[in-house]
Biopython code that builds the backbone (N, CA, C, O; Angstrom):
import numpy as np
from Bio.PDB.StructureBuilder import StructureBuilder

atoms = [
    (1, "MET", "N", (16.068, -5.599, 22.222)),
    (1, "MET", "CA", (17.144, -3.991, 22.100)),
    (1, "MET", "C", (17.298, -4.698, 20.971)),
    (1, "MET", "O", (17.230, -5.913, 21.156)),
    (2, "LEU", "N", (17.537, -4.254, 19.535)),
    (2, "LEU", "CA", (18.405, -4.739, 18.025)),
    (2, "LEU", "C", (20.224, -4.669, 17.867)),
    (2, "LEU", "O", (20.975, -3.698, 17.772)),
    (3, "ASN", "N", (20.355, -5.380, 17.879)),
    (3, "ASN", "CA", (21.733, -5.152, 18.001)),
    (3, "ASN", "C", (22.195, -5.149, 15.751)),
    (3, "ASN", "O", (22.039, -5.716, 14.669)),
    (4, "ILE", "N", (22.593, -4.403, 16.240)),
    (4, "ILE", "CA", (22.987, -4.138, 14.652)),
    (4, "ILE", "C", (23.877, -4.390, 14.101)),
    (4, "ILE", "O", (24.037, -3.753, 13.060)),
    (5, "SER", "N", (24.986, -5.479, 14.485)),
    (5, "SER", "CA", (26.178, -5.984, 13.856)),
    (5, "SER", "C", (25.058, -7.249, 13.347)),
    (5, "SER", "O", (24.964, -7.352, 12.124)),
    (6, "THR", "N", (24.074, -8.364, 14.311)),
    (6, "THR", "CA", (23.925, -9.305, 14.512)),
    (6, "THR", "C", (22.079, -9.385, 13.357)),
    (6, "THR", "O", (21.598, -10.253, 12.627)),
    (7, "ASP", "N", (21.768, -8.441, 13.646)),
    (7, "ASP", "CA", (19.909, -8.367, 14.239)),
    (7, "ASP", "C", (19.856, -7.096, 12.162)),
    (7, "ASP", "O", (18.638, -6.930, 12.210)),
    (8, "ILE", "N", (20.069, -6.715, 11.477)),
    (8, "ILE", "CA", (20.197, -6.651, 10.033)),
    (8, "ILE", "C", (21.067, -7.068, 9.400)),
    (8, "ILE", "O", (22.246, -6.905, 9.714)),
    (9, "GLN", "N", (20.695, -7.665, 8.421)),
    (9, "GLN", "CA", (20.899, -8.576, 7.028)),
    (9, "GLN", "C", (20.734, -8.041, 6.528)),
    (9, "GLN", "O", (20.070, -7.005, 6.574)),
    (10, "PRO", "N", (21.863, -9.042, 5.041)),
    (10, "PRO", "CA", (20.688, -8.186, 3.523)),
    (10, "PRO", "C", (20.193, -9.520, 3.124)),
    (10, "PRO", "O", (20.834, -10.457, 3.601)),
    (11, "LEU", "N", (19.038, -9.868, 2.233)),
    (11, "LEU", "CA", (17.772, -11.097, 2.471)),
    (11, "LEU", "C", (19.540, -11.831, 1.469)),
    (11, "LEU", "O", (19.986, -12.864, 1.970)),
    (12, "THR", "N", (19.882, -11.583, 0.929)),
    (12, "THR", "CA", (21.109, -12.784, 0.269)),
    (12, "THR", "C", (21.971, -13.673, 1.663)),
    (12, "THR", "O", (22.608, -14.696, 1.412)),
    (13, "THR", "N", (21.917, -13.364, 2.465)),
    (13, "THR", "CA", (22.239, -13.607, 3.272)),
    (13, "THR", "C", (21.696, -14.418, 4.489)),
    (13, "THR", "O", (22.155, -15.285, 5.232)),
    (14, "PHE", "N", (20.330, -13.644, 4.343)),
    (14, "PHE", "CA", (19.498, -14.418, 5.072)),
    (14, "PHE", "C", (19.434, -16.081, 4.117)),
    (14, "PHE", "O", (19.531, -17.192, 4.637)),
    (15, "ARG", "N", (19.252, -15.793, 2.680)),
    (15, "ARG", "CA", (18.565, -17.128, 2.084)),
    (15, "ARG", "C", (19.633, -18.101, 1.791)),
    (15, "ARG", "O", (19.346, -19.287, 1.626)),
    (16, "ARG", "N", (20.743, -17.712, 1.724)),
    (16, "ARG", "CA", (21.881, -18.649, 2.025)),
    (16, "ARG", "C", (21.506, -19.394, 3.781)),
    (16, "ARG", "O", (21.175, -20.514, 4.170)),
    (17, "ARG", "N", (21.721, -18.364, 4.307)),
    (17, "ARG", "CA", (21.892, -19.485, 5.832)),
    (17, "ARG", "C", (20.618, -19.456, 6.841)),
    (17, "ARG", "O", (20.418, -19.843, 7.992)),
    (18, "SER", "N", (19.894, -18.837, 5.885)),
    (18, "SER", "CA", (18.138, -19.446, 6.521)),
    (18, "SER", "C", (17.893, -20.560, 8.236)),
    (18, "SER", "O", (16.916, -20.752, 8.959)),
    (19, "SER", "N", (18.744, -20.846, 8.259)),
    (19, "SER", "CA", (18.476, -22.251, 8.753)),
    (19, "SER", "C", (19.241, -21.568, 10.560)),
    (19, "SER", "O", (18.712, -21.827, 11.641)),
    (20, "GLU", "N", (20.375, -20.816, 10.409)),
    (20, "GLU", "CA", (21.182, -20.706, 11.017)),
    (20, "GLU", "C", (20.391, -19.374, 11.572)),
    (20, "GLU", "O", (20.609, -19.013, 12.728)),
    (21, "PHE", "N", (19.684, -18.814, 10.935)),
    (21, "PHE", "CA", (19.225, -17.294, 11.228)),
    (21, "PHE", "C", (17.854, -17.696, 12.405)),
    (21, "PHE", "O", (17.625, -17.221, 13.517)),
    (22, "LEU", "N", (17.191, -18.651, 11.692)),
    (22, "LEU", "CA", (16.137, -19.363, 12.728)),
    (22, "LEU", "C", (16.487, -19.735, 14.203)),
    (22, "LEU", "O", (15.802, -19.578, 15.213)),
    (23, "LYS", "N", (18.131, -20.441, 14.013)),
    (23, "LYS", "CA", (18.320, -20.750, 15.451)),
    (23, "LYS", "C", (18.821, -19.457, 16.189)),
    (23, "LYS", "O", (18.931, -19.378, 17.412)),
    (24, "GLN", "N", (19.158, -18.289, 15.154)),
    (24, "GLN", "CA", (19.585, -17.430, 15.863)),
    (24, "GLN", "C", (18.728, -16.529, 15.973)),
    (24, "GLN", "O", (19.138, -15.374, 15.861)),
    (25, "ILE", "N", (17.721, -16.687, 16.147)),
    (25, "ILE", "CA", (16.088, -15.807, 16.548)),
    (25, "ILE", "C", (15.233, -16.383, 17.568)),
    (25, "ILE", "O", (14.575, -15.797, 18.427)),
    (26, "LYS", "N", (15.365, -17.805, 17.301)),
    (26, "LYS", "CA", (14.515, -18.557, 18.388)),
    (26, "LYS", "C", (15.438, -18.189, 19.804)),
    (26, "LYS", "O", (14.808, -17.773, 20.776)),
    (27, "LYS", "N", (16.649, -18.316, 19.888)),
    (27, "LYS", "CA", (17.459, -18.520, 20.740)),
    (27, "LYS", "C", (17.233, -16.896, 21.483)),
    (27, "LYS", "O", (17.113, -16.762, 22.700)),
    (28, "SER", "N", (17.216, -16.273, 20.958)),
    (28, "SER", "CA", (17.776, -14.437, 21.041)),
    (28, "SER", "C", (16.225, -14.055, 21.110)),
    (28, "SER", "O", (15.995, -12.940, 21.578)),
    (29, "LYS", "N", (15.211, -14.766, 20.739)),
    (29, "LYS", "CA", (14.054, -13.860, 20.793)),
    (29, "LYS", "C", (14.145, -12.204, 19.936)),
    (29, "LYS", "O", (13.255, -11.618, 19.319)),
    (30, "ARG", "N", (14.911, -11.983, 20.077)),
    (30, "ARG", "CA", (14.879, -10.551, 18.902)),
    (30, "ARG", "C", (14.512, -10.822, 17.203)),
    (30, "ARG", "O", (14.541, -11.913, 16.634)),
    (31, "PRO", "N", (14.221, -9.703, 16.697)),
    (31, "PRO", "CA", (13.997, -9.949, 15.453)),
    (31, "PRO", "C", (15.471, -9.641, 14.348)),
    (31, "PRO", "O", (16.479, -9.027, 14.698)),
    (32, "VAL", "N", (15.183, -10.370, 12.734)),
    (32, "VAL", "CA", (16.020, -9.466, 12.224)),
    (32, "VAL", "C", (15.558, -8.930, 11.299)),
    (32, "VAL", "O", (14.604, -9.311, 10.620)),
    (33, "VAL", "N", (16.466, -7.583, 11.132)),
    (33, "VAL", "CA", (15.835, -6.941, 9.805)),
    (33, "VAL", "C", (16.817, -7.429, 8.348)),
    (33, "VAL", "O", (18.005, -7.688, 8.154)),
    (34, "LEU", "N", (15.729, -7.384, 7.616)),
    (34, "LEU", "CA", (16.181, -7.853, 5.897)),
    (34, "LEU", "C", (16.675, -6.600, 5.299)),
    (34, "LEU", "O", (16.225, -5.537, 5.727)),
    (35, "THR", "N", (17.407, -6.608, 4.512)),
    (35, "THR", "CA", (17.887, -5.636, 3.750)),
    (35, "THR", "C", (17.784, -6.276, 2.622)),
    (35, "THR", "O", (18.065, -7.430, 2.301)),
    (36, "VAL", "N", (17.087, -4.862, 1.724)),
    (36, "VAL", "CA", (17.679, -5.199, 0.310)),
    (36, "VAL", "C", (17.675, -4.016, -0.549)),
    (36, "VAL", "O", (16.670, -3.332, -0.744)),
    (37, "ASN", "N", (19.539, -3.654, -1.371)),
    (37, "ASN", "CA", (20.105, -2.776, -1.965)),
    (37, "ASN", "C", (19.809, -1.750, -0.491)),
    (37, "ASN", "O", (19.070, -0.770, -0.392)),
    (38, "GLY", "N", (20.550, -2.298, 0.386)),
    (38, "GLY", "CA", (20.669, -1.532, 1.622)),
    (38, "GLY", "C", (19.566, -0.753, 2.760)),
    (38, "GLY", "O", (19.985, -0.104, 3.718)),
    (39, "LYS", "N", (18.504, -0.896, 2.540)),
    (39, "LYS", "CA", (17.482, -0.346, 2.579)),
    (39, "LYS", "C", (16.416, -2.032, 3.448)),
    (39, "LYS", "O", (16.315, -3.192, 3.049)),
    (40, "ALA", "N", (15.831, -1.311, 4.715)),
    (40, "ALA", "CA", (14.713, -2.651, 5.438)),
    (40, "ALA", "C", (13.600, -2.898, 4.496)),
    (40, "ALA", "O", (12.780, -2.006, 4.278)),
    (41, "ALA", "N", (13.523, -4.015, 3.945)),
    (41, "ALA", "CA", (12.605, -4.655, 2.942)),
    (41, "ALA", "C", (11.460, -5.561, 3.911)),
    (41, "ALA", "O", (10.254, -5.578, 3.662)),
    (42, "ALA", "N", (12.385, -6.612, 5.547)),
    (42, "ALA", "CA", (11.464, -7.132, 5.930)),
    (42, "ALA", "C", (12.149, -7.506, 7.395)),
    (42, "ALA", "O", (13.338, -7.368, 7.683)),
    (43, "VAL", "N", (10.804, -8.153, 8.477)),
    (43, "VAL", "CA", (11.304, -8.625, 9.401)),
    (43, "VAL", "C", (10.615, -9.576, 9.930)),
    (43, "VAL", "O", (9.416, -9.779, 10.123)),
    (44, "ILE", "N", (11.840, -10.272, 10.187)),
    (44, "ILE", "CA", (11.375, -12.060, 10.727)),
    (44, "ILE", "C", (11.501, -12.027, 11.915)),
    (44, "ILE", "O", (12.446, -11.429, 12.430)),
    (45, "GLN", "N", (10.532, -12.695, 12.656)),
    (45, "GLN", "CA", (11.078, -12.742, 13.942)),
    (45, "GLN", "C", (10.338, -13.883, 13.954)),
    (45, "GLN", "O", (9.780, -14.428, 13.003)),
    (46, "ASP", "N", (10.386, -14.333, 15.542)),
    (46, "ASP", "CA", (9.990, -15.957, 16.280)),
    (46, "ASP", "C", (8.563, -15.542, 16.954)),
    (46, "ASP", "O", (8.115, -14.641, 17.663)),
    (47, "ALA", "N", (8.010, -17.017, 16.159)),
    (47, "ALA", "CA", (6.231, -16.597, 15.842)),
    (47, "ALA", "C", (5.709, -16.663, 18.048)),
    (47, "ALA", "O", (4.616, -16.258, 18.445)),
    (48, "GLU", "N", (6.660, -17.168, 18.883)),
    (48, "GLU", "CA", (5.685, -16.761, 19.861)),
    (48, "GLU", "C", (6.601, -14.930, 20.312)),
    (48, "GLU", "O", (6.208, -14.442, 21.372)),
    (49, "ALA", "N", (7.352, -14.358, 19.767)),
    (49, "ALA", "CA", (7.421, -13.116, 20.218)),
    (49, "ALA", "C", (6.657, -11.907, 19.014)),
    (49, "ALA", "O", (6.675, -10.683, 18.893)),
    (50, "TYR", "N", (6.179, -12.777, 18.457)),
    (50, "TYR", "CA", (4.921, -11.651, 17.450)),
    (50, "TYR", "C", (3.363, -12.398, 17.524)),
    (50, "TYR", "O", (2.490, -12.042, 16.733)),
    (51, "GLN", "N", (3.186, -13.135, 18.234)),
    (51, "GLN", "CA", (2.429, -13.240, 19.230)),
    (51, "GLN", "C", (1.937, -12.638, 19.690)),
    (51, "GLN", "O", (0.817, -12.168, 19.490)),
    (52, "ARG", "N", (3.533, -12.315, 21.354)),
    (52, "ARG", "CA", (3.289, -11.401, 22.225)),
    (52, "ARG", "C", (2.638, -10.087, 21.602)),
    (52, "ARG", "O", (1.517, -9.590, 21.711)),
    (53, "LEU", "N", (3.978, -9.663, 20.788)),
    (53, "LEU", "CA", (3.352, -8.695, 20.100)),
    (53, "LEU", "C", (2.067, -8.355, 19.384)),
    (53, "LEU", "O", (1.794, -7.154, 19.373)),
    (54, "LEU", "N", (1.266, -9.135, 18.815)),
    (54, "LEU", "CA", (0.041, -9.432, 18.251)),
    (54, "LEU", "C", (-0.957, -8.798, 19.881)),
    (54, "LEU", "O", (-1.935, -8.054, 19.809)),
    (55, "ASP", "N", (-0.371, -9.338, 21.184)),
    (55, "ASP", "CA", (-1.326, -9.472, 22.015)),
    (55, "ASP", "C", (-1.359, -8.162, 22.930)),
    (55, "ASP", "O", (-2.384, -8.054, 23.603)),
    (56, "ILE", "N", (-0.625, -7.382, 23.035)),
    (56, "ILE", "CA", (0.171, -6.397, 23.083)),
    (56, "ILE", "C", (-0.910, -4.960, 22.534)),
    (56, "ILE", "O", (-1.460, -4.053, 23.159)),
    (57, "ALA", "N", (-0.837, -5.395, 20.833)),
    (57, "ALA", "CA", (-1.333, -4.140, 19.987)),
    (57, "ALA", "C", (-2.645, -4.513, 20.674)),
    (57, "ALA", "O", (-3.383, -3.615, 21.080)),
    (58, "ALA", "N", (-2.973, -5.834, 20.823)),
    (58, "ALA", "CA", (-5.207, -5.856, 20.949)),
    (58, "ALA", "C", (-5.070, -5.301, 22.447)),
    (58, "ALA", "O", (-5.992, -4.504, 22.620)),
    (59, "ARG", "N", (-4.435, -5.391, 23.368)),
    (59, "ARG", "CA", (-4.323, -4.292, 25.033)),
    (59, "ARG", "C", (-4.804, -3.135, 24.791)),
    (59, "ARG", "O", (-5.896, -2.617, 25.022)),
    (60, "ALA", "N", (-3.799, -2.763, 24.266)),
    (60, "ALA", "CA", (-3.604, -1.072, 23.200)),
    (60, "ALA", "C", (-4.769, -1.180, 22.730)),
    (60, "ALA", "O", (-5.552, -0.565, 23.453)),
    (61, "ASP", "N", (-5.241, -1.636, 21.917)),
    (61, "ASP", "CA", (-6.486, -1.549, 20.886)),
    (61, "ASP", "C", (-7.504, -1.526, 22.057)),
    (61, "ASP", "O", (-7.958, -0.382, 22.064)),
    (62, "ALA", "N", (-7.956, -2.098, 22.841)),
    (62, "ALA", "CA", (-8.906, -1.906, 23.832)),
    (62, "ALA", "C", (-8.500, -0.790, 24.302)),
    (62, "ALA", "O", (-9.150, 0.214, 24.013)),
    (63, "ARG", "N", (-7.545, -0.695, 24.988)),
    (63, "ARG", "CA", (-7.282, 0.410, 25.846)),
    (63, "ARG", "C", (-8.301, 2.152, 25.489)),
    (63, "ARG", "O", (-9.019, 3.065, 25.899)),
    (64, "GLU", "N", (-7.648, 1.593, 24.546)),
    (64, "GLU", "CA", (-8.228, 3.656, 23.730)),
    (64, "GLU", "C", (-9.264, 3.033, 23.029)),
    (64, "GLU", "O", (-9.025, 3.426, 21.888)),
    (65, "GLY", "N", (-10.371, 2.242, 22.939)),
    (65, "GLY", "CA", (-11.619, 2.653, 22.727)),
    (65, "GLY", "C", (-12.476, 2.951, 24.585)),
    (65, "GLY", "O", (-13.472, 3.645, 24.791)),
    (66, "ILE", "N", (-11.702, 2.203, 25.598)),
    (66, "ILE", "CA", (-12.204, 2.396, 26.534)),
    (66, "ILE", "C", (-12.377, 3.576, 26.543)),
    (66, "ILE", "O", (-13.547, 3.952, 26.464)),
    (67, "ARG", "N", (-11.353, 4.546, 26.637)),
    (67, "ARG", "CA", (-10.986, 5.978, 26.718)),
    (67, "ARG", "C", (-11.555, 6.596, 25.830)),
    (67, "ARG", "O", (-12.411, 7.391, 26.218)),
    (68, "GLN", "N", (-11.359, 6.504, 24.607)),
    (68, "GLN", "CA", (-12.359, 7.087, 24.236)),
    (68, "GLN", "C", (-14.184, 6.821, 24.153)),
    (68, "GLN", "O", (-14.961, 7.433, 23.421)),
    (69, "GLY", "N", (-14.457, 5.939, 24.952)),
    (69, "GLY", "CA", (-15.260, 5.895, 25.278)),
    (69, "GLY", "C", (-16.155, 5.888, 26.178)),
    (69, "GLY", "O", (-17.376, 5.947, 26.036)),
    (70, "LEU", "N", (-15.538, 5.813, 27.122)),
    (70, "LEU", "CA", (-15.063, 7.547, 28.505)),
    (70, "LEU", "C", (-14.914, 9.238, 28.521)),
    (70, "LEU", "O", (-15.350, 10.032, 29.354)),
    (71, "GLU", "N", (-14.278, 9.440, 27.516)),
    (71, "GLU", "CA", (-14.621, 10.753, 26.899)),
    (71, "GLU", "C", (-15.943, 11.473, 26.121)),
    (71, "GLU", "O", (-16.251, 12.655, 25.963)),
    (72, "ASP", "N", (-16.579, 10.197, 25.710)),
    (72, "ASP", "CA", (-17.791, 10.321, 24.865)),
    (72, "ASP", "C", (-18.890, 10.931, 25.975)),
    (72, "ASP", "O", (-19.688, 11.868, 25.943)),
    (73, "VAL", "N", (-18.578, 10.072, 26.828)),
    (73, "VAL", "CA", (-19.686, 9.825, 28.184)),
    (73, "VAL", "C", (-19.596, 11.347, 28.839)),
    (73, "VAL", "O", (-20.565, 12.061, 29.097)),
    (74, "ARG", "N", (-17.482, 11.835, 29.153)),
    (74, "ARG", "CA", (-17.537, 12.793, 29.798)),
    (74, "ARG", "C", (-17.607, 14.077, 28.927)),
    (74, "ARG", "O", (-16.870, 15.034, 29.169)),
    (75, "LYS", "N", (-18.598, 14.083, 27.805)),
    (75, "LYS", "CA", (-18.462, 15.068, 26.843)),
    (75, "LYS", "C", (-20.265, 15.079, 26.617)),
    (75, "LYS", "O", (-20.824, 15.940, 25.938)),
    (76, "GLY", "N", (-20.833, 14.206, 27.167)),
    (76, "GLY", "CA", (-21.984, 14.022, 26.701)),
    (76, "GLY", "C", (-22.375, 13.785, 25.440)),
    (76, "GLY", "O", (-23.449, 14.022, 24.887)),
    (77, "ARG", "N", (-20.850, 13.024, 24.831)),
    (77, "ARG", "CA", (-21.911, 12.859, 23.466)),
    (77, "ARG", "C", (-22.042, 10.932, 23.713)),
    (77, "ARG", "O", (-21.135, 10.142, 23.452)),
    (78, "SER", "N", (-22.851, 10.718, 24.038)),
    (78, "SER", "CA", (-23.298, 9.495, 24.247)),
    (78, "SER", "C", (-25.452, 9.799, 25.427)),
    (78, "SER", "O", (-25.779, 10.824, 26.025)),
    (79, "ARG", "N", (-26.413, 8.328, 25.266)),
    (79, "ARG", "CA", (-27.469, 8.293, 25.655)),
    (79, "ARG", "C", (-27.497, 6.865, 26.226)),
    (79, "ARG", "O", (-26.946, 5.824, 25.867)),
    (80, "PRO", "N", (-28.070, 7.077, 26.924)),
    (80, "PRO", "CA", (-28.495, 5.197, 27.703)),
    (80, "PRO", "C", (-29.532, 4.946, 26.352)),
    (80, "PRO", "O", (-30.296, 5.480, 25.548)),
    (81, "ALA", "N", (-28.597, 3.087, 27.013)),
    (81, "ALA", "CA", (-28.890, 2.499, 25.571)),
    (81, "ALA", "C", (-30.635, 2.380, 26.099)),
    (81, "ALA", "O", (-30.638, 3.487, 26.638)),
    (82, "GLU", "N", (-31.889, 1.930, 26.300)),
    (82, "GLU", "CA", (-32.537, 1.863, 26.321)),
    (82, "GLU", "C", (-33.545, 3.142, 25.917)),
    (82, "GLU", "O", (-34.753, 2.999, 25.732)),
    (83, "GLU", "N", (-32.917, 4.266, 25.828)),
    (83, "GLU", "CA", (-33.346, 4.923, 24.686)),
    (83, "GLU", "C", (-33.008, 4.709, 23.885)),
    (83, "GLU", "O", (-33.994, 4.366, 23.234)),
    (84, "PHE", "N", (-31.699, 4.582, 22.948)),
    (84, "PHE", "CA", (-31.703, 4.555, 21.424)),
    (84, "PHE", "C", (-32.023, 3.017, 21.022)),
    (84, "PHE", "O", (-31.895, 2.582, 19.877)),
    (85, "PHE", "N", (-32.553, 2.098, 22.383)),
    (85, "PHE", "CA", (-33.001, 0.734, 21.915)),
    (85, "PHE", "C", (-34.475, 1.494, 21.157)),
    (85, "PHE", "O", (-34.758, 1.651, 19.970)),
    (86, "LYS", "N", (-35.004, 1.755, 22.056)),
    (86, "LYS", "CA", (-36.571, 2.397, 21.597)),
    (86, "LYS", "C", (-37.111, 3.767, 20.134)),
    (86, "LYS", "O", (-38.014, 4.311, 19.499)),
    (87, "GLU", "N", (-36.094, 3.664, 20.319)),
    (87, "GLU", "CA", (-35.978, 5.028, 19.228)),
    (87, "GLU", "C", (-35.809, 3.862, 17.982)),
    (87, "GLU", "O", (-36.642, 3.772, 17.079)),
    (88, "PHE", "N", (-34.139, 2.649, 18.111)),
    (88, "PHE", "CA", (-34.154, 1.680, 17.055)),
    (88, "PHE", "C", (-35.605, 1.504, 16.340)),
    (88, "PHE", "O", (-36.083, 1.763, 15.235)),
    (89, "GLU", "N", (-35.993, 1.000, 17.399)),
    (89, "GLU", "CA", (-37.588, -0.302, 17.893)),
    (89, "GLU", "C", (-38.205, 0.461, 17.011)),
    (89, "GLU", "O", (-38.226, 0.260, 15.796)),
    (90, "ALA", "N", (-38.828, 1.534, 17.715)),
    (90, "ALA", "CA", (-39.210, 2.212, 16.438)),
    (90, "ALA", "C", (-39.209, 3.323, 15.207)),
    (90, "ALA", "O", (-40.154, 4.038, 14.873)),
    (91, "LYS", "N", (-38.260, 3.282, 14.792)),
    (91, "LYS", "CA", (-37.871, 3.511, 13.598)),
    (91, "LYS", "C", (-37.921, 2.468, 12.480)),
    (91, "LYS", "O", (-38.011, 2.840, 11.310)),
    (92, "TYR", "N", (-37.840, 0.584, 12.956)),
    (92, "TYR", "CA", (-37.661, -0.020, 12.050)),
    (92, "TYR", "C", (-38.694, -1.029, 12.376)),
    (92, "TYR", "O", (-38.775, -2.201, 12.011)),
    (93, "GLY", "N", (-39.443, -0.348, 13.119)),
    (93, "GLY", "CA", (-40.939, -0.930, 13.043)),
    (93, "GLY", "C", (-40.969, -2.178, 14.283)),
    (93, "GLY", "O", (-41.984, -2.639, 14.804)),
    (94, "LEU", "N", (-39.624, -2.535, 14.554)),
    (94, "LEU", "CA", (-39.307, -3.903, 15.959)),
    (94, "LEU", "C", (-39.642, -3.628, 17.022)),
    (94, "LEU", "O", (-39.464, -2.465, 17.383)),
    (95, "SER", "N", (-40.131, -4.391, 17.753)),
    (95, "SER", "CA", (-41.177, -4.681, 19.201)),
    (95, "SER", "C", (-40.699, -6.489, 19.566)),
    (95, "SER", "O", (-40.803, -7.510, 18.885)),
    (96, "ARG", "N", (-40.231, -6.263, 20.773)),
    (96, "ARG", "CA", (-39.782, -7.097, 22.014)),
    (96, "ARG", "C", (-40.633, -7.916, 22.629)),
    (96, "ARG", "O", (-40.266, -8.568, 23.606)),
]
sb = StructureBuilder()
sb.init_structure("model")
sb.init_model(0)
sb.init_chain("A")
sb.init_seg("    ")
for serial, (resi, resn, name, xyz) in enumerate(atoms, 1):
    if name == "N":
        sb.init_residue(resn, " ", resi, " ")
    sb.init_atom(name, np.array(xyz, "f"), 0.0, 1.0, " ", f" {name:<3s}", serial, name[0])
structure = sb.get_structure()
């Protein structure tokens, strides 16, 4: 959860006190939003928290791919692999 009083800071403050911010981020595991002219410009976060975010995104992407594949099968937008490979081999003059 984002804490607006500590987790949204001007970039100039971060530049002056970067080591303090890095300690805060490591301890709290919360990202900090850096602003420029009052608008969000960047987000910094702990490397471990970022890796968790990447892992979650990868799992979500895989699940979506599986969901789409199952939907294609349900709607008849698929065919047996053997049929595809026979057609592919014939088209490109390949043999097993």
